[in-house]
C-alpha positions as CSV (number, residue, x, y, z in Angstrom):
1,M,236.7,144.6,111.8
2,L,237.2,142.9,115.2
3,Q,235.9,139.4,115.6
4,F,233.5,139.1,118.4
5,S,235.7,136.7,120.4
6,T,238.6,139.1,120.1
7,F,236.5,142.0,121.3
8,L,235.3,140.0,124.3
9,V,239.0,139.3,125.3
10,L,239.8,143.0,125.0
11,L,236.7,143.9,127.0
12,Y,237.5,141.3,129.6
13,I,241.1,142.6,130.0
14,S,239.8,146.2,130.5
15,I,237.0,145.3,132.9
16,S,239.1,142.9,134.9
17,Y,241.3,145.8,136.1
18,V,238.3,147.9,137.3
19,L,236.1,145.3,138.9
20,P,238.5,144.4,141.8
21,L,238.6,148.0,142.8
22,Y,234.9,147.7,143.9
23,A,235.0,144.1,145.2
24,T,235.3,145.2,148.8
25,S,233.0,144.9,151.7
26,Q,234.6,147.7,153.6
27,P,232.3,150.7,154.4
28,E,234.9,153.1,153.2
29,G,235.4,151.2,150.0
30,S,234.3,154.2,147.8
31,K,237.0,156.4,149.3
32,R,240.0,155.6,147.1
33,D,242.6,157.4,149.3
34,N,241.8,155.6,152.5
35,P,244.9,153.5,153.3
36,R,242.8,150.4,154.1
37,T,241.0,150.7,150.8
38,I,244.3,151.1,149.0
39,K,245.8,148.0,150.5
40,S,242.6,146.0,149.8
41,R,242.4,147.1,146.2
42,M,246.1,146.4,145.6
43,Q,245.7,142.9,147.0
44,K,242.7,142.1,144.8
45,L,244.4,143.6,141.8
46,T,247.5,141.5,142.4
47,I,245.4,138.4,142.4
48,M,243.7,139.4,139.2
49,L,247.1,140.3,137.6
50,I,248.6,136.9,138.4
51,S,245.5,135.2,137.1
52,N,245.5,137.2,133.9
53,L,249.2,136.5,133.3
54,F,248.2,133.0,132.6
55,L,244.6,133.4,131.4
56,V,245.2,136.0,128.7
57,P,248.1,134.1,127.0
58,F,245.9,130.9,127.2
59,L,243.0,132.7,125.5
60,Q,245.4,134.1,122.8
61,S,246.8,130.6,122.1
62,Q,243.3,129.1,121.9
63,L,241.7,131.8,119.8
64,S,244.6,132.4,117.4
65,S,244.1,131.2,113.8
66,T,245.5,128.0,112.5
67,T,247.6,129.8,109.9
68,S,249.2,132.1,112.5
69,H,248.9,130.0,115.6
70,I,250.7,131.1,118.7
71,S,251.6,128.8,121.6
72,F,250.9,129.6,125.2
73,K,254.7,130.0,125.9
74,D,255.1,132.5,123.0
75,A,252.0,134.4,124.1
76,F,253.3,134.6,127.7
77,L,256.8,135.7,126.7
78,G,255.4,138.2,124.3
79,L,253.8,140.2,127.1
80,G,257.3,141.7,127.8
81,I,257.3,141.2,131.5
82,I,260.7,139.5,131.5
83,P,263.4,142.3,131.4
84,G,265.8,141.9,128.5
85,Y,263.7,139.3,126.6
86,Y,262.6,140.3,123.1
87,A,260.2,137.6,122.0
88,A,260.2,138.4,118.3
89,L,263.9,138.2,117.8
90,P,265.9,135.1,116.7
91,N,268.2,135.7,119.7
92,P,265.7,137.0,122.3
93,W,268.0,137.7,125.2
94,Q,269.2,141.3,124.5
95,F,269.8,142.9,127.9
96,S,272.2,145.6,126.6
97,Q,269.5,146.7,124.2
98,F,267.0,146.6,127.0
99,V,269.0,149.0,129.0
100,K,269.7,151.2,126.0
101,D,265.9,151.4,125.3
102,L,265.2,152.4,128.9
103,T,267.9,155.0,128.8
104,K,266.7,156.6,125.6
105,C,263.1,156.6,126.8
106,V,264.1,158.4,130.0
107,A,266.1,160.9,127.9
108,M,263.0,161.5,125.8
109,L,261.0,162.2,128.9
110,L,263.6,164.5,130.5
111,T,263.6,166.5,127.3
112,L,259.8,166.9,127.5
113,Y,260.1,167.9,131.2
114,C,263.3,170.0,130.8
115,G,261.7,173.1,132.3
116,P,260.4,171.4,135.5
117,V,263.6,169.4,135.9
118,L,265.8,172.4,135.7
119,D,263.4,174.4,138.0
120,F,263.7,171.6,140.6
121,V,267.5,171.7,140.5
122,L,267.6,175.5,140.7
123,Y,265.1,175.6,143.6
124,H,267.2,173.3,145.7
125,L,270.5,175.0,144.8
126,L,269.3,178.5,145.5
127,N,267.0,177.8,148.5
128,P,269.2,176.9,151.5
129,K,266.2,175.9,153.6
130,S,265.1,173.2,151.1
131,S,266.0,169.6,151.5
132,I,265.9,167.0,148.7
133,L,265.9,164.2,151.3
134,E,263.0,165.7,153.2
135,D,261.1,166.2,149.9
136,F,261.8,162.6,149.0
137,Y,260.6,161.4,152.4
138,H,257.3,163.2,152.2
139,E,256.7,162.6,148.5
140,F,257.6,159.0,148.1
141,L,257.7,157.0,151.4
142,N,254.0,156.5,151.9
143,I,251.3,154.2,150.6
144,W,249.8,156.8,148.3
145,S,253.1,157.2,146.5
146,F,253.6,153.5,146.3
147,R,250.2,153.2,144.6
148,N,250.7,156.1,142.2
149,F,254.3,155.7,141.3
150,I,255.0,152.0,141.4
151,F,251.9,149.8,141.7
152,A,249.6,151.6,139.2
153,P,252.2,152.1,136.4
154,I,253.2,148.4,136.6
155,T,249.7,147.0,136.7
156,E,248.1,149.4,134.3
157,E,250.8,148.9,131.7
158,I,250.6,145.1,131.9
159,F,246.8,145.2,131.5
160,Y,246.2,148.1,129.2
161,T,249.4,148.1,127.1
162,S,250.9,144.6,127.1
163,M,247.8,142.5,127.3
164,L,245.6,144.6,125.0
165,L,248.3,145.1,122.3
166,T,249.4,141.5,122.2
167,T,245.7,140.5,121.9
168,Y,245.5,142.7,118.8
169,L,248.8,141.3,117.4
170,N,248.1,137.7,118.2
171,L,244.4,137.4,117.3
172,I,244.1,139.8,114.3
173,P,245.9,139.1,111.0
174,H,248.6,141.7,110.6
175,S,247.3,142.4,107.0
176,Q,244.2,143.8,108.7
177,L,246.0,145.9,111.2
178,S,247.5,149.4,111.0
179,Y,249.8,151.2,113.4
180,Q,247.1,153.8,114.0
181,Q,244.8,151.0,115.2
182,L,247.5,149.6,117.5
183,F,248.2,153.0,119.0
184,W,244.7,154.3,119.5
185,Q,242.1,151.5,119.8
186,P,243.7,149.9,122.8
187,S,244.3,153.4,124.2
188,L,240.5,154.1,124.1
189,F,240.0,151.1,126.4
190,F,242.5,152.6,128.7
191,G,240.9,156.0,128.7
192,L,237.3,154.7,129.1
193,A,238.5,152.6,132.1
194,H,239.1,155.8,134.0
195,A,235.4,156.7,133.8
196,H,234.8,154.8,137.0
197,H,236.3,157.7,138.9
198,A,233.1,159.6,138.2
199,Y,231.2,157.0,140.3
200,E,233.7,157.5,143.2
201,Q,233.3,161.3,143.0
202,L,229.5,161.0,143.0
203,Q,229.7,158.8,146.1
204,E,231.9,161.2,147.9
205,G,229.6,164.1,147.1
206,S,232.3,166.7,147.2
207,M,231.8,167.9,143.5
208,T,228.9,169.0,141.4
209,T,227.6,166.8,138.7
210,V,228.9,169.2,136.0
211,S,232.3,169.3,137.6
212,I,232.4,165.5,137.7
213,L,231.4,165.3,134.1
214,L,234.0,167.8,132.9
215,T,236.8,166.2,135.0
216,T,235.9,162.7,133.8
217,C,235.9,163.8,130.1
218,F,239.2,165.5,130.5
219,Q,240.7,162.4,132.3
220,I,239.4,160.1,129.6
221,L,241.0,162.4,127.0
222,Y,244.5,162.7,128.5
223,T,244.7,159.0,129.5
224,T,243.7,158.0,126.0
225,L,246.5,160.3,124.6
226,F,249.0,159.0,127.1
227,G,247.9,155.4,126.2
228,G,248.7,156.2,122.6
229,L,252.2,157.2,123.7
230,T,252.9,154.0,125.6
231,K,251.5,151.9,122.8
232,F,253.9,153.7,120.4
233,V,256.8,153.0,122.8
234,F,255.9,149.3,123.1
235,V,255.8,148.8,119.3
236,R,258.9,150.9,118.6
237,T,261.0,149.1,121.3
238,G,259.9,145.6,120.1
239,G,257.7,144.9,123.1
240,N,259.9,146.4,125.8
241,L,257.1,146.7,128.5
242,W,259.5,148.2,131.1
243,C,260.0,151.3,128.9
244,C,256.3,151.9,129.2
245,I,256.3,151.3,132.9
246,I,259.2,153.6,133.5
247,L,257.6,156.3,131.4
248,H,254.3,155.9,133.2
249,A,255.9,156.1,136.6
250,L,258.0,159.2,135.7
251,C,254.9,160.9,134.2
252,N,252.9,160.2,137.4
253,I,255.8,161.7,139.4
254,M,256.2,164.8,137.3
255,G,252.4,165.3,136.7
256,F,251.1,168.2,134.7
257,P,253.7,171.0,134.7
258,G,252.6,173.9,137.0
259,P,254.1,177.3,137.8
260,S,257.8,177.5,138.5
261,R,258.5,176.4,142.1
262,L,261.5,178.7,142.2
263,N,259.5,181.7,141.1
264,L,256.7,180.9,143.7
265,H,259.3,180.6,146.5
266,F,261.0,183.9,145.8
267,T,257.8,185.9,145.0
268,V,255.4,184.5,147.6
269,V,257.1,182.4,150.3
270,D,260.3,184.3,150.7
271,K,259.7,187.5,148.7
272,K,262.9,189.1,147.4
273,A,263.5,192.5,145.8
274,G,266.1,194.1,143.6
275,R,268.5,192.0,141.6
276,I,267.2,188.7,142.8
277,S,263.6,189.6,141.9
278,K,264.7,190.5,138.3
279,L,266.6,187.3,137.9
280,V,263.7,185.3,139.2
281,S,261.4,187.1,136.7
282,I,263.8,186.2,133.9
283,W,263.9,182.6,135.0
284,N,260.1,182.5,135.1
285,K,259.9,183.5,131.4
286,C,262.6,181.0,130.6
287,Y,260.7,178.3,132.4
288,F,257.6,178.7,130.4
289,A,259.7,178.9,127.2
290,L,261.2,175.5,128.2
291,L,257.8,174.1,128.7
292,V,256.8,175.0,125.1
293,L,260.2,173.8,123.8
294,G,259.8,170.5,125.5
295,L,256.4,170.0,124.0
296,I,257.5,171.0,120.5
297,S,260.5,168.7,120.6
298,L,258.4,165.7,121.6
299,K,257.6,164.7,118.0
300,D,261.3,164.6,117.1
301,T,262.5,162.9,120.3
302,L,259.8,160.2,119.8
303,Q,261.3,159.4,116.4
304,T,265.0,159.7,117.4
305,L,265.1,158.4,121.0
306,V,262.4,155.7,121.1
307,G,263.4,152.3,119.8
308,T,266.1,151.0,117.5
309,P,265.6,149.8,113.9
310,G,265.6,146.0,113.7
311,Y,264.0,145.7,117.2
312,R,260.6,147.1,116.4
313,I,257.3,145.3,116.0
314,T,256.4,145.3,112.3
315,L,253.1,144.5,110.6
């Protein structure tokens, strides 16, 4: 059972990420994709982030029990924001292990997305009119991509993975904790935090109430599930926050797998017949098989590729 003071800290961390999003006097403040709104929100969130990097460890140090008291320094270092620093180890500086953990987590994600990754490669190899550099320019070099692929993964993982998990670990006796609690209770805070998008959609008036409700419920569900993944990674890698950030960023880049881009190009954009059409049809079937294979293999890759024995957070 959570103590009331611990619950308040958890609630504060969750709300403190959402409140700055609406602390704006701009008339277009409710339109999240307006560049001025994005800049304003990122500035306010940055201020809140810097404040919480000191406030949350301070609260953890003040509220931790006398039998398992944690200092402000240890609470701060335990957030995992310093690359290569493993706070729980006798020799905390383990940069080679840090790189190893990152590499293994990326390998796990590439296995999950093996279908879309191979489809991307084949599309650019077999379509002479395509340009990886042009795709990169249009996809990444703008403020929306900076928010989605860099700023959001960093800030959300610090707030909703690092700060929430370390609050559990530092303020609740480990004898009263289970891994299931660590993986899913903080993830629920992360999922529910996305409910504010319903307010934005209502303000814009571009969707029906039923559509907004269904979209919001689905978003809460998949963000809660994704939160469970990043909490698992944080624990298994001994508090390697940057593994969670990289995974979050790559998942945002990849998104939900859609139809084969190669198949769409050669069946809709530049329709081919004969042998090429048959080969594309075969690839399309292979693509969906790889999607299923990547999902099925996730359970095994999580166990084999995420973390190293001796570096994990134990209860």
